[in-house]
LUMROVEX-838719 format. One record per residue (C-alpha): y, x, z; residue number from 1; residue in one letter. Coordinates in steps of 0.05 Angstrom, whole numbers. Each point is the difference from the previous one (the first is absolute). Layout:
<nodes>
<node Y="Y" X="X" Z="Z" senu="NUM" seza="A"/>
...
</nodes>
This chain:
<nodes>
<node Y="-2386" X="-18" Z="3627" senu="1" seza="X"/>
<node Y="-46" X="12" Z="-64" senu="2" seza="X"/>
<node Y="-17" X="-62" Z="-40" senu="3" seza="X"/>
<node Y="-78" X="-14" Z="-11" senu="4" seza="X"/>
<node Y="-35" X="-6" Z="-57" senu="5" seza="X"/>
<node Y="-29" X="-70" Z="-18" senu="6" seza="X"/>
<node Y="-61" X="-19" Z="35" senu="7" seza="X"/>
<node Y="-65" X="14" Z="-34" senu="8" seza="X"/>
<node Y="-27" X="-62" Z="30" senu="9" seza="X"/>
<node Y="6" X="-67" Z="42" senu="10" seza="X"/>
<node Y="-50" X="-1" Z="42" senu="11" seza="X"/>
<node Y="-12" X="-68" Z="50" senu="12" seza="X"/>
<node Y="-10" X="19" Z="70" senu="13" seza="X"/>
<node Y="-76" X="-13" Z="3" senu="14" seza="X"/>
<node Y="-9" X="49" Z="-62" senu="15" seza="X"/>
<node Y="39" X="49" Z="45" senu="16" seza="X"/>
<node Y="-48" X="-10" Z="57" senu="17" seza="X"/>
<node Y="-57" X="12" Z="-42" senu="18" seza="X"/>
<node Y="22" X="61" Z="-32" senu="19" seza="X"/>
<node Y="13" X="27" Z="68" senu="20" seza="X"/>
<node Y="-67" X="-13" Z="26" senu="21" seza="X"/>
<node Y="-30" X="26" Z="-62" senu="22" seza="X"/>
<node Y="41" X="60" Z="6" senu="23" seza="X"/>
<node Y="-23" X="16" Z="68" senu="24" seza="X"/>
<node Y="-81" X="-11" Z="-9" senu="25" seza="X"/>
<node Y="2" X="-78" Z="22" senu="26" seza="X"/>
<node Y="-11" X="-31" Z="-62" senu="27" seza="X"/>
<node Y="-64" X="14" Z="-47" senu="28" seza="X"/>
<node Y="-64" X="40" Z="11" senu="29" seza="X"/>
<node Y="15" X="60" Z="47" senu="30" seza="X"/>
<node Y="-1" X="70" Z="-33" senu="31" seza="X"/>
<node Y="-73" X="20" Z="43" senu="32" seza="X"/>
<node Y="-8" X="53" Z="-49" senu="33" seza="X"/>
<node Y="73" X="31" Z="22" senu="34" seza="X"/>
<node Y="-28" X="-14" Z="70" senu="35" seza="X"/>
<node Y="55" X="24" Z="58" senu="36" seza="X"/>
<node Y="31" X="50" Z="-45" senu="37" seza="X"/>
<node Y="7" X="-45" Z="-51" senu="38" seza="X"/>
<node Y="43" X="-47" Z="49" senu="39" seza="X"/>
<node Y="40" X="63" Z="19" senu="40" seza="X"/>
<node Y="19" X="15" Z="-71" senu="41" seza="X"/>
<node Y="15" X="-77" Z="-16" senu="42" seza="X"/>
<node Y="44" X="-7" Z="63" senu="43" seza="X"/>
<node Y="35" X="64" Z="-11" senu="44" seza="X"/>
<node Y="2" X="1" Z="79" senu="45" seza="X"/>
<node Y="-29" X="-20" Z="58" senu="46" seza="X"/>
<node Y="28" X="-10" Z="67" senu="47" seza="X"/>
<node Y="-25" X="31" Z="68" senu="48" seza="X"/>
<node Y="13" X="-22" Z="72" senu="49" seza="X"/>
<node Y="-24" X="16" Z="66" senu="50" seza="X"/>
<node Y="-19" X="-73" Z="21" senu="51" seza="X"/>
<node Y="-78" X="-18" Z="-9" senu="52" seza="X"/>
<node Y="-26" X="-70" Z="10" senu="53" seza="X"/>
<node Y="-55" X="-10" Z="-44" senu="54" seza="X"/>
<node Y="13" X="71" Z="-33" senu="55" seza="X"/>
<node Y="58" X="42" Z="-18" senu="56" seza="X"/>
<node Y="45" X="-32" Z="-58" senu="57" seza="X"/>
<node Y="-19" X="52" Z="-44" senu="58" seza="X"/>
<node Y="-77" X="-23" Z="5" senu="59" seza="X"/>
<node Y="23" X="-68" Z="-8" senu="60" seza="X"/>
<node Y="36" X="5" Z="-65" senu="61" seza="X"/>
<node Y="-62" X="15" Z="-40" senu="62" seza="X"/>
<node Y="-44" X="-50" Z="41" senu="63" seza="X"/>
<node Y="45" X="-50" Z="-22" senu="64" seza="X"/>
<node Y="-8" X="7" Z="-76" senu="65" seza="X"/>
<node Y="-67" X="35" Z="-3" senu="66" seza="X"/>
<node Y="-36" X="-34" Z="62" senu="67" seza="X"/>
<node Y="-41" X="28" Z="50" senu="68" seza="X"/>
<node Y="5" X="80" Z="-18" senu="69" seza="X"/>
<node Y="-30" X="33" Z="52" senu="70" seza="X"/>
<node Y="53" X="32" Z="47" senu="71" seza="X"/>
<node Y="-26" X="72" Z="-1" senu="72" seza="X"/>
<node Y="0" X="0" Z="-81" senu="73" seza="X"/>
<node Y="73" X="-26" Z="5" senu="74" seza="X"/>
<node Y="21" X="63" Z="33" senu="75" seza="X"/>
<node Y="-42" X="44" Z="-44" senu="76" seza="X"/>
<node Y="31" X="-36" Z="-61" senu="77" seza="X"/>
<node Y="69" X="14" Z="23" senu="78" seza="X"/>
<node Y="-5" X="72" Z="24" senu="79" seza="X"/>
<node Y="-59" X="36" Z="-25" senu="80" seza="X"/>
<node Y="3" X="44" Z="-62" senu="81" seza="X"/>
<node Y="76" X="5" Z="5" senu="82" seza="X"/>
<node Y="14" X="-69" Z="-38" senu="83" seza="X"/>
<node Y="59" X="-19" Z="45" senu="84" seza="X"/>
<node Y="50" X="31" Z="43" senu="85" seza="X"/>
<node Y="44" X="-38" Z="62" senu="86" seza="X"/>
<node Y="76" X="6" Z="-9" senu="87" seza="X"/>
<node Y="64" X="-49" Z="7" senu="88" seza="X"/>
<node Y="-2" X="-64" Z="-53" senu="89" seza="X"/>
<node Y="18" X="-69" Z="22" senu="90" seza="X"/>
<node Y="-26" X="32" Z="70" senu="91" seza="X"/>
<node Y="-52" X="48" Z="13" senu="92" seza="X"/>
<node Y="-50" X="-8" Z="-48" senu="93" seza="X"/>
<node Y="-60" X="25" Z="-34" senu="94" seza="X"/>
<node Y="17" X="21" Z="-76" senu="95" seza="X"/>
<node Y="-35" X="22" Z="-53" senu="96" seza="X"/>
<node Y="1" X="72" Z="-13" senu="97" seza="X"/>
<node Y="30" X="-2" Z="-72" senu="98" seza="X"/>
<node Y="57" X="-34" Z="27" senu="99" seza="X"/>
<node Y="20" X="67" Z="44" senu="100" seza="X"/>
<node Y="52" X="23" Z="-61" senu="101" seza="X"/>
<node Y="32" X="-67" Z="5" senu="102" seza="X"/>
<node Y="25" X="8" Z="74" senu="103" seza="X"/>
<node Y="42" X="63" Z="-14" senu="104" seza="X"/>
<node Y="62" X="-38" Z="3" senu="105" seza="X"/>
<node Y="-22" X="-25" Z="71" senu="106" seza="X"/>
<node Y="-12" X="73" Z="16" senu="107" seza="X"/>
<node Y="60" X="24" Z="-18" senu="108" seza="X"/>
<node Y="41" X="-52" Z="30" senu="109" seza="X"/>
<node Y="-43" X="16" Z="66" senu="110" seza="X"/>
<node Y="20" X="83" Z="-5" senu="111" seza="X"/>
<node Y="73" X="-23" Z="-10" senu="112" seza="X"/>
<node Y="7" X="-46" Z="59" senu="113" seza="X"/>
<node Y="22" X="21" Z="72" senu="114" seza="X"/>
<node Y="-65" X="15" Z="43" senu="115" seza="X"/>
<node Y="3" X="-62" Z="41" senu="116" seza="X"/>
<node Y="43" X="34" Z="53" senu="117" seza="X"/>
<node Y="-58" X="43" Z="17" senu="118" seza="X"/>
<node Y="10" X="66" Z="7" senu="119" seza="X"/>
<node Y="-73" X="39" Z="-7" senu="120" seza="X"/>
<node Y="-4" X="67" Z="40" senu="121" seza="X"/>
<node Y="4" X="64" Z="-45" senu="122" seza="X"/>
<node Y="-67" X="8" Z="-40" senu="123" seza="X"/>
<node Y="-34" X="-59" Z="16" senu="124" seza="X"/>
<node Y="0" X="-24" Z="-70" senu="125" seza="X"/>
<node Y="-27" X="66" Z="-19" senu="126" seza="X"/>
<node Y="-53" X="-4" Z="46" senu="127" seza="X"/>
<node Y="-27" X="-60" Z="-17" senu="128" seza="X"/>
<node Y="-6" X="19" Z="-76" senu="129" seza="X"/>
<node Y="-34" X="73" Z="20" senu="130" seza="X"/>
<node Y="-51" X="-42" Z="43" senu="131" seza="X"/>
<node Y="-16" X="-52" Z="-56" senu="132" seza="X"/>
<node Y="-2" X="57" Z="-49" senu="133" seza="X"/>
<node Y="-52" X="39" Z="48" senu="134" seza="X"/>
<node Y="-35" X="-60" Z="29" senu="135" seza="X"/>
<node Y="19" X="-67" Z="-37" senu="136" seza="X"/>
<node Y="-17" X="-58" Z="-3" senu="137" seza="X"/>
<node Y="26" X="-13" Z="67" senu="138" seza="X"/>
<node Y="16" X="-53" Z="45" senu="139" seza="X"/>
<node Y="65" X="0" Z="43" senu="140" seza="X"/>
<node Y="-43" X="8" Z="56" senu="141" seza="X"/>
<node Y="-31" X="61" Z="-32" senu="142" seza="X"/>
<node Y="72" X="27" Z="-14" senu="143" seza="X"/>
<node Y="16" X="1" Z="78" senu="144" seza="X"/>
<node Y="7" X="-70" Z="18" senu="145" seza="X"/>
<node Y="42" X="-60" Z="-25" senu="146" seza="X"/>
<node Y="30" X="-20" Z="58" senu="147" seza="X"/>
<node Y="41" X="33" Z="54" senu="148" seza="X"/>
<node Y="53" X="-25" Z="47" senu="149" seza="X"/>
<node Y="67" X="9" Z="-46" senu="150" seza="X"/>
<node Y="34" X="-36" Z="-46" senu="151" seza="X"/>
<node Y="-15" X="-39" Z="-69" senu="152" seza="X"/>
<node Y="-59" X="-40" Z="21" senu="153" seza="X"/>
<node Y="-27" X="44" Z="48" senu="154" seza="X"/>
<node Y="-18" X="50" Z="-58" senu="155" seza="X"/>
<node Y="-21" X="70" Z="19" senu="156" seza="X"/>
<node Y="38" X="57" Z="-49" senu="157" seza="X"/>
<node Y="-62" X="9" Z="-35" senu="158" seza="X"/>
<node Y="-10" X="-84" Z="-14" senu="159" seza="X"/>
<node Y="75" X="7" Z="-24" senu="160" seza="X"/>
<node Y="-5" X="55" Z="-47" senu="161" seza="X"/>
<node Y="-65" X="-29" Z="-31" senu="162" seza="X"/>
<node Y="29" X="-63" Z="-14" senu="163" seza="X"/>
<node Y="63" X="33" Z="-31" senu="164" seza="X"/>
<node Y="-46" X="44" Z="-45" senu="165" seza="X"/>
<node Y="-28" X="-63" Z="-23" senu="166" seza="X"/>
<node Y="61" X="-42" Z="-15" senu="167" seza="X"/>
<node Y="24" X="61" Z="-44" senu="168" seza="X"/>
<node Y="-67" X="8" Z="-33" senu="169" seza="X"/>
<node Y="-26" X="63" Z="24" senu="170" seza="X"/>
<node Y="-53" X="-30" Z="35" senu="171" seza="X"/>
<node Y="-47" X="-59" Z="-16" senu="172" seza="X"/>
<node Y="-35" X="-53" Z="49" senu="173" seza="X"/>
<node Y="-70" X="8" Z="-40" senu="174" seza="X"/>
<node Y="-34" X="-52" Z="51" senu="175" seza="X"/>
<node Y="7" X="-39" Z="67" senu="176" seza="X"/>
<node Y="-63" X="20" Z="49" senu="177" seza="X"/>
<node Y="0" X="-43" Z="55" senu="178" seza="X"/>
<node Y="70" X="-26" Z="-24" senu="179" seza="X"/>
<node Y="24" X="73" Z="10" senu="180" seza="X"/>
<node Y="31" X="23" Z="-62" senu="181" seza="X"/>
<node Y="-25" X="61" Z="-26" senu="182" seza="X"/>
<node Y="47" X="50" Z="-26" senu="183" seza="X"/>
<node Y="-15" X="53" Z="-58" senu="184" seza="X"/>
<node Y="41" X="48" Z="-48" senu="185" seza="X"/>
<node Y="23" X="-45" Z="-59" senu="186" seza="X"/>
<node Y="-19" X="68" Z="-42" senu="187" seza="X"/>
<node Y="-67" X="-13" Z="23" senu="188" seza="X"/>
<node Y="-7" X="-76" Z="4" senu="189" seza="X"/>
<node Y="33" X="-21" Z="-66" senu="190" seza="X"/>
<node Y="-29" X="22" Z="-73" senu="191" seza="X"/>
<node Y="44" X="53" Z="-31" senu="192" seza="X"/>
<node Y="15" X="-39" Z="-54" senu="193" seza="X"/>
<node Y="37" X="-55" Z="40" senu="194" seza="X"/>
<node Y="29" X="49" Z="54" senu="195" seza="X"/>
<node Y="70" X="2" Z="-27" senu="196" seza="X"/>
<node Y="65" X="-32" Z="14" senu="197" seza="X"/>
<node Y="21" X="7" Z="-76" senu="198" seza="X"/>
<node Y="16" X="-70" Z="-8" senu="199" seza="X"/>
<node Y="79" X="-22" Z="3" senu="200" seza="X"/>
<node Y="15" X="-54" Z="43" senu="201" seza="X"/>
<node Y="10" X="-51" Z="-58" senu="202" seza="X"/>
<node Y="-66" X="15" Z="-24" senu="203" seza="X"/>
<node Y="-33" X="-8" Z="71" senu="204" seza="X"/>
<node Y="34" X="-67" Z="7" senu="205" seza="X"/>
<node Y="-17" X="-24" Z="-73" senu="206" seza="X"/>
<node Y="-71" X="7" Z="20" senu="207" seza="X"/>
<node Y="3" X="-26" Z="70" senu="208" seza="X"/>
<node Y="32" X="-73" Z="-24" senu="209" seza="X"/>
<node Y="-44" X="0" Z="-60" senu="210" seza="X"/>
<node Y="-66" X="9" Z="44" senu="211" seza="X"/>
<node Y="25" X="-50" Z="56" senu="212" seza="X"/>
<node Y="22" X="-58" Z="-56" senu="213" seza="X"/>
<node Y="-74" X="7" Z="-28" senu="214" seza="X"/>
<node Y="-30" X="-6" Z="74" senu="215" seza="X"/>
<node Y="47" X="-60" Z="12" senu="216" seza="X"/>
<node Y="-7" X="-30" Z="-67" senu="217" seza="X"/>
<node Y="71" X="-29" Z="1" senu="218" seza="X"/>
<node Y="52" X="12" Z="52" senu="219" seza="X"/>
<node Y="74" X="-1" Z="18" senu="220" seza="X"/>
<node Y="42" X="67" Z="13" senu="221" seza="X"/>
<node Y="-2" X="-7" Z="70" senu="222" seza="X"/>
<node Y="-83" X="-8" Z="-8" senu="223" seza="X"/>
<node Y="-12" X="56" Z="-50" senu="224" seza="X"/>
<node Y="47" X="46" Z="40" senu="225" seza="X"/>
<node Y="-33" X="-15" Z="64" senu="226" seza="X"/>
<node Y="-69" X="19" Z="-26" senu="227" seza="X"/>
<node Y="9" X="72" Z="12" senu="228" seza="X"/>
<node Y="68" X="-3" Z="31" senu="229" seza="X"/>
<node Y="50" X="18" Z="-39" senu="230" seza="X"/>
<node Y="74" X="-12" Z="-3" senu="231" seza="X"/>
<node Y="23" X="-66" Z="-41" senu="232" seza="X"/>
<node Y="53" X="45" Z="-41" senu="233" seza="X"/>
<node Y="-59" X="54" Z="-13" senu="234" seza="X"/>
<node Y="-42" X="-65" Z="-31" senu="235" seza="X"/>
<node Y="64" X="-18" Z="-36" senu="236" seza="X"/>
<node Y="4" X="71" Z="-39" senu="237" seza="X"/>
<node Y="-70" X="-3" Z="-23" senu="238" seza="X"/>
<node Y="-24" X="-67" Z="-15" senu="239" seza="X"/>
<node Y="24" X="-1" Z="-68" senu="240" seza="X"/>
<node Y="-53" X="55" Z="-16" senu="241" seza="X"/>
<node Y="-52" X="-18" Z="49" senu="242" seza="X"/>
<node Y="-38" X="-45" Z="-58" senu="243" seza="X"/>
<node Y="9" X="-57" Z="42" senu="244" seza="X"/>
<node Y="26" X="-63" Z="-30" senu="245" seza="X"/>
<node Y="58" X="-55" Z="21" senu="246" seza="X"/>
<node Y="-31" X="-64" Z="16" senu="247" seza="X"/>
<node Y="24" X="-64" Z="37" senu="248" seza="X"/>
<node Y="-37" X="-38" Z="47" senu="249" seza="X"/>
<node Y="12" X="-67" Z="15" senu="250" seza="X"/>
<node Y="21" X="-18" Z="67" senu="251" seza="X"/>
<node Y="19" X="69" Z="10" senu="252" seza="X"/>
<node Y="75" X="22" Z="15" senu="253" seza="X"/>
<node Y="5" X="67" Z="-26" senu="254" seza="X"/>
<node Y="-26" X="36" Z="-58" senu="255" seza="X"/>
<node Y="-65" X="28" Z="-12" senu="256" seza="X"/>
<node Y="-47" X="51" Z="-33" senu="257" seza="X"/>
<node Y="-67" X="0" Z="-24" senu="258" seza="X"/>
<node Y="-50" X="44" Z="-32" senu="259" seza="X"/>
<node Y="-15" X="-13" Z="-71" senu="260" seza="X"/>
<node Y="-72" X="7" Z="10" senu="261" seza="X"/>
<node Y="-7" X="-56" Z="54" senu="262" seza="X"/>
<node Y="44" X="-49" Z="-48" senu="263" seza="X"/>
<node Y="-52" X="14" Z="-60" senu="264" seza="X"/>
<node Y="-50" X="-43" Z="20" senu="265" seza="X"/>
<node Y="-12" X="-59" Z="46" senu="266" seza="X"/>
<node Y="-21" X="12" Z="70" senu="267" seza="X"/>
<node Y="-63" X="-39" Z="22" senu="268" seza="X"/>
<node Y="-69" X="16" Z="28" senu="269" seza="X"/>
<node Y="-29" X="-4" Z="66" senu="270" seza="X"/>
<node Y="39" X="-2" Z="60" senu="271" seza="X"/>
<node Y="-16" X="42" Z="64" senu="272" seza="X"/>
<node Y="2" X="-37" Z="72" senu="273" seza="X"/>
<node Y="12" X="47" Z="53" senu="274" seza="X"/>
<node Y="39" X="20" Z="64" senu="275" seza="X"/>
<node Y="62" X="49" Z="-17" senu="276" seza="X"/>
<node Y="25" X="58" Z="37" senu="277" seza="X"/>
<node Y="73" X="-14" Z="21" senu="278" seza="X"/>
<node Y="12" X="73" Z="-40" senu="279" seza="X"/>
<node Y="-33" X="-29" Z="-64" senu="280" seza="X"/>
<node Y="44" X="24" Z="-53" senu="281" seza="X"/>
<node Y="-11" X="-81" Z="-23" senu="282" seza="X"/>
<node Y="46" X="-24" Z="61" senu="283" seza="X"/>
<node Y="34" X="64" Z="29" senu="284" seza="X"/>
<node Y="65" X="-23" Z="-21" senu="285" seza="X"/>
<node Y="17" X="-64" Z="32" senu="286" seza="X"/>
<node Y="58" X="-29" Z="-50" senu="287" seza="X"/>
<node Y="-49" X="14" Z="-50" senu="288" seza="X"/>
<node Y="-55" X="-39" Z="36" senu="289" seza="X"/>
<node Y="39" X="-56" Z="16" senu="290" seza="X"/>
<node Y="30" X="-6" Z="-75" senu="291" seza="X"/>
<node Y="-72" X="13" Z="-38" senu="292" seza="X"/>
<node Y="-42" X="-46" Z="57" senu="293" seza="X"/>
<node Y="44" X="-36" Z="35" senu="294" seza="X"/>
<node Y="-30" X="25" Z="60" senu="295" seza="X"/>
<node Y="37" X="32" Z="55" senu="296" seza="X"/>
<node Y="-34" X="56" Z="34" senu="297" seza="X"/>
<node Y="26" X="56" Z="56" senu="298" seza="X"/>
<node Y="-44" X="51" Z="30" senu="299" seza="X"/>
<node Y="7" X="-20" Z="82" senu="300" seza="X"/>
<node Y="-32" X="62" Z="28" senu="301" seza="X"/>
<node Y="71" X="26" Z="20" senu="302" seza="X"/>
<node Y="25" X="-64" Z="19" senu="303" seza="X"/>
<node Y="-3" X="-11" Z="76" senu="304" seza="X"/>
<node Y="-62" X="-43" Z="19" senu="305" seza="X"/>
<node Y="28" X="-64" Z="25" senu="306" seza="X"/>
<node Y="46" X="3" Z="-72" senu="307" seza="X"/>
<node Y="-59" X="1" Z="-37" senu="308" seza="X"/>
<node Y="-15" X="-67" Z="-48" senu="309" seza="X"/>
<node Y="-58" X="17" Z="-40" senu="310" seza="X"/>
<node Y="-34" X="68" Z="40" senu="311" seza="X"/>
<node Y="-5" X="71" Z="12" senu="312" seza="X"/>
<node Y="-29" X="18" Z="-71" senu="313" seza="X"/>
<node Y="7" X="-63" Z="-40" senu="314" seza="X"/>
<node Y="-39" X="9" Z="-70" senu="315" seza="X"/>
<node Y="18" X="-45" Z="-55" senu="316" seza="X"/>
<node Y="-54" X="-48" Z="-29" senu="317" seza="X"/>
<node Y="-5" X="8" Z="-79" senu="318" seza="X"/>
<node Y="-38" X="-47" Z="-36" senu="319" seza="X"/>
<node Y="5" X="-33" Z="-68" senu="320" seza="X"/>
<node Y="61" X="45" Z="-17" senu="321" seza="X"/>
<node Y="44" X="-30" Z="59" senu="322" seza="X"/>
<node Y="5" X="19" Z="75" senu="323" seza="X"/>
<node Y="-21" X="-58" Z="41" senu="324" seza="X"/>
<node Y="-4" X="23" Z="68" senu="325" seza="X"/>
<node Y="-7" X="59" Z="47" senu="326" seza="X"/>
<node Y="-36" X="24" Z="59" senu="327" seza="X"/>
<node Y="6" X="51" Z="55" senu="328" seza="X"/>
<node Y="-74" X="30" Z="8" senu="329" seza="X"/>
<node Y="-29" X="44" Z="55" senu="330" seza="X"/>
<node Y="-64" X="28" Z="11" senu="331" seza="X"/>
<node Y="-49" X="-11" Z="66" senu="332" seza="X"/>
<node Y="-59" X="39" Z="-2" senu="333" seza="X"/>
<node Y="-41" X="-30" Z="-68" senu="334" seza="X"/>
<node Y="52" X="-61" Z="6" senu="335" seza="X"/>
<node Y="52" X="-11" Z="-46" senu="336" seza="X"/>
<node Y="54" X="-43" Z="35" senu="337" seza="X"/>
<node Y="51" X="-36" Z="-36" senu="338" seza="X"/>
<node Y="52" X="6" Z="53" senu="339" seza="X"/>
<node Y="49" X="-48" Z="-29" senu="340" seza="X"/>
<node Y="-11" X="-37" Z="-70" senu="341" seza="X"/>
<node Y="58" X="-32" Z="-47" senu="342" seza="X"/>
<node Y="-17" X="-47" Z="-51" senu="343" seza="X"/>
<node Y="42" X="-26" Z="-58" senu="344" seza="X"/>
<node Y="-49" X="-61" Z="-5" senu="345" seza="X"/>
<node Y="-67" X="-29" Z="10" senu="346" seza="X"/>
<node Y="-16" X="26" Z="-72" senu="347" seza="X"/>
<node Y="6" X="76" Z="32" senu="348" seza="X"/>
<node Y="-58" X="-9" Z="47" senu="349" seza="X"/>
<node Y="-59" X="17" Z="-38" senu="350" seza="X"/>
<node Y="41" X="61" Z="-37" senu="351" seza="X"/>
<node Y="16" X="27" Z="71" senu="352" seza="X"/>
<node Y="-69" X="-7" Z="29" senu="353" seza="X"/>
<node Y="-25" X="35" Z="-65" senu="354" seza="X"/>
<node Y="49" X="55" Z="5" senu="355" seza="X"/>
<node Y="-15" X="3" Z="80" senu="356" seza="X"/>
<node Y="-79" X="5" Z="-15" senu="357" seza="X"/>
<node Y="14" X="62" Z="-48" senu="358" seza="X"/>
<node Y="39" X="31" Z="41" senu="359" seza="X"/>
<node Y="-42" X="-3" Z="59" senu="360" seza="X"/>
<node Y="-64" X="30" Z="-38" senu="361" seza="X"/>
<node Y="42" X="55" Z="-25" senu="362" seza="X"/>
<node Y="27" X="26" Z="62" senu="363" seza="X"/>
<node Y="-81" X="-8" Z="35" senu="364" seza="X"/>
<node Y="10" X="-62" Z="31" senu="365" seza="X"/>
<node Y="-51" X="-62" Z="4" senu="366" seza="X"/>
<node Y="47" X="-55" Z="22" senu="367" seza="X"/>
<node Y="69" X="-29" Z="-2" senu="368" seza="X"/>
<node Y="34" X="-36" Z="58" senu="369" seza="X"/>
<node Y="64" X="-45" Z="-13" senu="370" seza="X"/>
<node Y="39" X="9" Z="66" senu="371" seza="X"/>
<node Y="60" X="-42" Z="-26" senu="372" seza="X"/>
<node Y="22" X="-39" Z="-64" senu="373" seza="X"/>
<node Y="65" X="-44" Z="-18" senu="374" seza="X"/>
<node Y="-36" X="-62" Z="40" senu="375" seza="X"/>
<node Y="-63" X="-14" Z="28" senu="376" seza="X"/>
<node Y="-27" X="-29" Z="-62" senu="377" seza="X"/>
<node Y="13" X="56" Z="-48" senu="378" seza="X"/>
<node Y="-41" X="43" Z="60" senu="379" seza="X"/>
<node Y="-59" X="-48" Z="-2" senu="380" seza="X"/>
<node Y="5" X="1" Z="-80" senu="381" seza="X"/>
<node Y="-1" X="73" Z="-10" senu="382" seza="X"/>
<node Y="-57" X="6" Z="55" senu="383" seza="X"/>
<node Y="-39" X="-46" Z="-43" senu="384" seza="X"/>
<node Y="15" X="31" Z="-64" senu="385" seza="X"/>
<node Y="-26" X="68" Z="37" senu="386" seza="X"/>
<node Y="-64" X="-30" Z="8" senu="387" seza="X"/>
<node Y="-21" X="-30" Z="-64" senu="388" seza="X"/>
</nodes>
């Protein structure tokens, strides 16, 4: 094993937590001038997901940092004027368009992998490209229908073909329309200066490791590699030349790396109080969330209902730079329903009430109802706090 260089700094666990909060946009004044696009560039990736409770996750990400940004404005900021594209990063993510060249390593890997044990009919791939060239941008429905009673998620041949072209980089997802991907040819959707696979794998990986380190502030090998889902050995090969510096963090049992700019100034400023999407990059890696915040978080949407502890889409509560509770929300007409609330202590009552009221206003609700809390006393205290 290659020996690591000496650490540039030793951080307390509290310093590492504050660095992480600032890097993720939760400590200090929010960049309202940069807006949603600024949040996207700052984070480097915003995860998409089909679940919509208060709103879809990619809407919740800028909301958590900026406050009540109009939901239509969020969509326009992501998708208008070619500022972003969707591709496979941490998962399916919105990515800044300037990062297109740095995913060349992944496009090459997809081109070299087996075709998911699924054979396309002769000419199906070429037909999709031809149709997009003549008629695009198009959804899978426009291309002939996404579903078919065949194999592989019941996708039609045209859907399989266009998804394959997306992975290869010949096609780009330029927006979501009614949650359907809208596909166009990369040659039309990506600016000429960016439309190339000229960077070798090492240069792509160095860039993504550096970006992940900047977006996290400080992280272990697993934290940083997981951000854009690169392999540990790929991280090892480039981290020394990535610009990140080794650090030690008290209480962390593994080596860590930090963005040198994050170490240059003491993280201070106003903390945001907000509800977080379970797919927010502050908390999307479970082991890191436990290590940094001492908070065990698990999305239970795919857990059988009788086995759920905190609810279908439990959203962590961030306040004062700590995770101090969670709520499983729903909407009934113009009422935001807190189906299940869990609080770390009585001190979390008022921040939870504040976060619920702000979220309710954002999604067009004019009242909040507490359905269940940890104890009847907590439910009563929350109801009282909501009324004052």
